[in-house]
C-alpha positions in Angstrom: 0.2 -0.3 0.1 1.6 3.2 -1.3 1.0 6.1 1.5 1.3 9.6 0.4 1.9 12.4 2.8 -0.2 15.4 2.1 2.5 18.1 2.5 1.9 21.9 2.0 4.3 24.8 2.5 3.7 26.8 5.1 1.6 29.9 4.5 3.2 33.3 4.0 1.6 34.3 7.6 3.3 31.3 9.2 6.5 31.9 7.5 6.7 35.6 8.4 6.0 34.6 11.9 8.5 31.7 12.2 11.3 34.2 10.4 10.5 37.1 13.2 10.3 34.6 16.0 14.0 33.3 15.0 15.2 36.9 14.4 14.1 37.7 18.2 15.6 34.7 19.5 18.9 35.2 18.1 19.0 39.0 19.1 18.2 37.8 22.5 20.8 35.0 22.5 23.5 37.4 21.3 22.8 40.1 23.7 22.9 37.5 26.5 26.3 36.0 25.3 28.0 39.4 25.2 26.5 40.5 28.6 27.9 37.3 29.9 31.3 37.3 28.0 30.3 34.6 25.9 30.0 32.2 29.3 27.9 29.5 27.8 26.7 28.2 31.4 26.4 32.0 32.6 24.4 32.7 29.3 22.3 29.5 29.8 21.4 30.4 33.5 20.5 33.9 32.4 17.9 32.6 29.9 16.8 29.7 31.7 18.5 27.1 29.5 20.9 24.3 29.8 24.1 25.0 28.2 23.9 22.4 25.4 20.6 23.9 24.5 22.5 27.4 24.2 25.2 25.8 22.1 22.4 24.2 19.8 20.5 27.4 19.4 23.8 29.2 18.8 24.6 27.1 15.9 20.9 27.2 14.6 20.2 30.8 15.0 23.8 32.3 14.5 25.8 30.0 12.9 28.4 32.7 11.5 28.9 34.1 15.0 29.1 30.5 16.6 32.0 29.8 13.9 33.7 33.4 14.7 33.7 32.5 18.2 35.2 28.9 17.8 37.8 30.6 15.8 38.9 33.3 18.2 38.8 31.2 21.2 35.4 32.6 23.0 34.0 29.2 22.5 36.2 26.2 23.0 35.2 22.5 22.6 35.1 20.5 25.9 35.9 23.3 28.0 33.6 24.1 30.8 33.9 27.6 32.6 32.7 28.2 36.1 30.7 31.3 36.8 32.2 33.4 39.7 29.8 33.6 42.6 
């Protein structure tokens, strides 16, 4: 039996809403990263997110900034920074 999925492209309304949401999330994430000197744990705490979620969001919402931060050492693979109390 051949099952076909009735897949439609999102409406213009939905597309615009999704793009606006992504831009707003990107802006909030990058502002929090700057405010926390790119400390991923502190940024996650400020936004109510776990560190892996911060990284995933950064990679999805701001891939150029993520790669630049990796290149210049603001983000290092496998290195966890502790937040000073």
